[in-house]
Structure formats: C-alpha cells, structure tokens
N, C-alpha and C positions, 0 to 999 in steps of 0.2 A: 105086351109092356101095359103097366098099370097108369093111372092119370088121365080124368078126363078134363077136356076143354072148359067144362063149365065149373071147375074147381080149380083154385088157385093154390090150395095147401093139402097134402097129403098126411092125415095122422095114421101113426103107425103104433097099434095098441099091442101088448103081449099078454096074453092069457097062459098063464101056467097053475098055481094053487089056487089063487084068489078070484075065482069065477064069481063068489057072491059081490065083487065089485063092478063086474063087466056093465051091468044095465046102467048103472050111475053114469059110470064114464062114457057110456054111449049116449046118454041123454045130453052129457056134458059136452061132447063134441057136437052132438045135432044141434044144440041151443047156440053155438058159436054166433057172435056177430059177423063173423067170417065163414063162409061155407066151407065144409072140409071133406075129401073121401076119406074114408077109413079103410086100412090096410091091416089085418090080424096076424099076428104070429102066433098059432095055437098051439099050445101042449098041454092039452088035458083030454082025458077021454070022453067027458061028457059031450053030448050032443046039446047043440042049441040053435034056438030058433032067432034068426037075427031078421029085425023089422027094418032096420037101418041098411041103406047100401053098402056092401064090404066086399071086400076081397079076402079070402081066408088061406093062409099058408100053414099048412100042417106039419110040424117038427116032428122028428124020430126021437130026438133026447132032448132030456129037460134043458141042458145047458146052450143047446143050437140056438134058441130065439136070442139070446144075449146079443150074440155078434152079428146074427144073420139078419137082425132087424136094420142094423146099420148096413151091410154090406148090400143087400137087398135094394139100396137106393138106386142099384143100377137100373131098377125095373120100374120107378117113378119118374112120371114126365111132369109132373106139375113144378112150379119154380120154386116153391118151400115145402119142407117136410117137417113134421113135429112128432118126435118119438117119444110117447109118453109111458111112463112104468106103471104096472099094475096097480100101484097104491098111490096114484096121484088122480086129484080131480081138480082141473084147472077151473077157474070162473069164467062166466061166458063172453067176455071181452079180454081174455087173456091172449089169444091169437091174435087177435085185432091189437093189440099192444105191442107185441113181438113183430109185427109187419111193421108197425110205425116206427119202433126203434131200429128195424134193420133196414130200414129206407136208405137205399145209396151206402151201404156199409157191407162189407165183409164180415160178419160176425157171427158166432155160435151164441146162443141163449140158453141157459140151463136154470132147473127150477132151485137147486141148491148149490152150495160153491164151495170148493176147497183150497186152501193156499199151502204149500211147503214152506220150509225153510231152505236157502241157499246150500247145496251141497249133500242134501237129504237124500239116502239111496233105499228108504223102506217107507212103507205106506203110513207113515206119522203125521197127521194132518196138524198143522200149526195153529191154523184159521179156519173154522168151519161156519159157513153162512146156510143156517136152516131155513125150512120153508117158514118156520113161524116167526122169522125174525122181519122187522118192519124197517127195511132200509131207505134211506131220504133219497139217495140217488144212486143210479145203476152202478154196481161194483164189480171190478175186472178180477178174475179168480184163474188159478193155473188150471182147473178141472171143475167137472160137475157133474149132476147126476138128477134122476127123478124124471127130468122133462129135457129134452132138447129140440131147440127151434133154429133151423139154418137154411141156407140157400140149397137146394138140391145138389147142385152143381158143387158145392163147396164140401157136402156130405160124401161124395163121390170120392174125393182124394181118401177117405177112409179105407179104399181098397188098394189104394197104391203103397202101403207100408205093410209090411208082415205081422200078423197077429201071433202071440206066443201063448196063447191059453184057451180053450174052450171053457173051461170052470167059471170064471168070472172075470172081471177088469176090460170090458168092453168100455167103460167110460175113462180108463186109464188110457187105452188106445187111443181114445177120441182126443184126450187132453194134450197127447204126445203129437199127434198129426196136427191139431191146432197150432201147437207151439212151431213145428217144422215148416206149417204152410203160412206162419205169420197171420192167423185168424184169432183175433181175441175173444175171449169166453168172457162173457156177463152173467150175473144175478141181476133182473131188473128190480128198481124200486118198488115199494110196495105202500098204499095208503091203507091204513087199517079201518078207513071209514068206506072203502071203495072195494068190496069184495068182490065184484063182477072182475076187475082187474087182476086178482090172486092168481098167482102159480100154482096154489093147491090150497082147496078150500077146507081141507081136514089140516091144514098145518103140521103135515108130518106124521099124523097120528096113526095112518093105516099102515106106515111102514115100520111101526113097532110091535107088530103081533109076532106069533110063533112061528111064521113062514118067513119073516124077514130073512134075507141072505146074510146080512151082516152077523147073524146068530150062528151060521154055520161054523164048525171048527175049522174047514179048511179056507174061509173066507180071506183072513188076515194073512197066512201064509202064502197064499197064490197072489195078492196084491203085494206084499213085500217084495217077491220073487221078480214080479211084473215092473215094479218100480227100479228095481236093480237094472233090469236087462235095459228099459228106456232112458235112465239117466246114462248108462255106459255107451247109449246109441247118440247123447248130446243133449238130450232135455235137461234144461235149465228151468229155474222156478222164480228168475226175475220177470216181472211185468214188462213184457218187451215192446208191446205196442199198444197206445191208448187212443181211443175216440172220441173221448169226452173233453 
C-alpha cells in the first residue's frame, strides 16, 4: 500500500511523451505549502533519477496510465489525492487552497471545466472554463480535466463503474461517476494577482503542443462514443447539487 502517515495528500503524476516537463512538476509539488507524496505513472523508455521521494508504476501501453492513475486509488492511503496531467504546473499554494475548499465537503476540484447542453449525446462542449480564465467565484461544471483533487475515498468510487475505453475518456468516466454519486465538480476561483494559488502557472500553454491528445484523430470519435454510452446510462447535464 502507498501513502505515508507524514503526508496528507498523494500527488499522482503521469509521464508519457512530455518528459521535459517532469522536473518543473516535481519542483512544483515539492514546494507546495502542503507536503505531498508523489506517485508516478511512467510510460517513457527513458531512465530518470528522481531526487524527490516517489513511487513509480511503469505501464506497458501508452493508454494505460490514463485510467490506471484513477483506478490505482485503491493503493493510496492518504486522505486526499491530486491527479495532475503532464502539462499542468500548479502554483505552490494550490493544494492548500483545494484542501481549504474541500473541508467538510464531498467535492471534486478540477483545473479546467466543461459543461454540456441538456440532451447532448456527443462530446460537444457548450461552455469551457480554461486554465487561463480568472473566475471570481468557484464554478460548478459537468466534468473537468488537467488536474483532479478530491478525497481518496471518493475517488475509489471510480472503480465501481465499468469503463468503456482504454484510449481516452478517463475524465469523462470521472464526470459520470461524480454525477451518479452526487459529488459536485468545481473549478476554483482565481486571482490574477496571486499566482501561488493558480491551478496552472502556464495558463494551459503546455497543453497546446504537438503532443496534445486532443490533436489525435481518434480523440473526438472516441469521446463522442463514450458520451453516447454514459448518457444512455443516465448521465444528465443539469447541475444537480450546489455547495455554494
């Protein structure tokens, strides 16, 4: 089992094609005002010396870390987990802010968010909240991506529902699970004068490179198919619970 008593959060990083970003991510997590154990899903042939304590899980297939980083929540014993995409760089007070917002709440916090129209059955985003936006208040969404912060006991519910792809859509599955389990999903507010609390210091720029999954030709068709499956299973896009 992973998770040490000296830590309150486990941060899960995913290493695939963007190895050049790993060191800055490690420094970002190391410098957080709330200490965190690091658990890395590794899918890169390069050997890498890690100075910061970590657990490494090596994947055999490129798509494996997308889902397994959520499913392996059963191996995490810290109260909270933060799953961070390889193109996201949180400010040093972001985890502290997530903890404060999550206090006495069952909630999932995401770095960027998406809302869909009622009755939608394909991956056609009605409103997207990007990392570059400065929200005045925490905003509830249907699903999100790039970073995911929630109680470990809530994330384990991810395993209670059948997944329908290994190519992509792990974030769609989480959105569906949160809906079924009545766990509201939020993008936090962001003060442009307080970078330490930002969910992504790059404002989403790293996610626009040539390695971005949304540029793959299979990306949209797979997500369209998954949306059809999950809406047929009862996923509706009304905001069904608010904590504000």
